[in-house]
C-alpha positions as a printed NumPy array, in Angstrom:
array([[-24.097, -30.072,  13.384],
       [-24.583, -30.125,   9.611],
       [-24.094, -27.138,   7.454],
       [-26.678, -24.498,   7.424],
       [-28.041, -25.724,  10.807],
       [-27.787, -23.267,  13.898],
       [-28.283, -23.962,  17.721],
       [-29.557, -22.001,  20.541],
       [-27.001, -20.498,  22.486],
       [-27.412, -19.952,  26.484],
       [-26.536, -16.43 ,  27.474],
       [-23.978, -17.479,  29.935],
       [-22.299, -19.41 ,  26.96 ],
       [-22.292, -16.302,  24.666],
       [-20.217, -14.376,  27.455],
       [-18.231, -16.962,  28.807],
       [-14.24 , -16.001,  28.95 ],
       [-14.97 , -12.443,  27.488],
       [-14.2  ,  -9.235,  29.243],
       [-16.252,  -6.106,  28.93 ],
       [-13.889,  -3.748,  27.475],
       [-15.761,  -0.54 ,  28.893],
       [-17.474,   0.259,  32.052],
       [-20.796,   1.96 ,  32.074],
       [-19.12 ,   5.721,  31.805],
       [-17.421,   4.604,  28.814],
       [-13.899,   4.343,  30.614],
       [-11.795,   1.307,  30.086],
       [-12.993,  -1.578,  32.529],
       [-10.747,  -2.856,  35.484],
       [-10.96 ,  -6.258,  34.12 ],
       [ -9.605,  -5.19 ,  30.732],
       [ -6.64 ,  -3.277,  32.225],
       [ -5.694,  -6.318,  34.421],
       [ -5.819,  -8.624,  31.512],
       [ -3.895,  -6.151,  29.345],
       [ -1.102,  -6.641,  31.938],
       [  0.619,  -3.321,  32.355],
       [ -0.029,   0.261,  33.203],
       [  0.212,   2.905,  30.513],
       [  0.435,   5.541,  32.913],
       [ -2.53 ,   7.818,  31.496],
       [ -4.693,   7.785,  34.582],
       [ -7.226,   5.48 ,  33.674],
       [-10.261,   5.923,  35.561],
       [-10.235,   2.176,  36.615],
       [ -6.475,   1.611,  37.039],
       [ -5.911,  -1.402,  38.803],
       [ -2.067,  -0.835,  39.051],
       [ -2.344,   2.517,  41.483],
       [ -1.481,   4.757,  39.047],
       [ -3.237,   8.164,  39.464],
       [ -2.317,  11.318,  37.506],
       [ -3.144,  13.902,  40.33 ],
       [ -0.538,  11.811,  42.798],
       [  2.232,  11.629,  40.093],
       [  2.034,  15.447,  39.662],
       [  2.08 ,  16.382,  43.232],
       [ -1.688,  17.737,  43.372],
       [ -4.217,  16.391,  46.047]])
């Protein structure tokens, strides 16, 4: 491609390799939290590490 030229990008190509940071409710997505690689122990709604504030505080 020469300078100034543009090309059409297929929709799947634009999102390839990208992870959505937030879910529909505005919470951090499970995929994002997994990619981050550790639990912050803040009780994230989509925590993939099994941490839940209610369980840790002894509440049901």
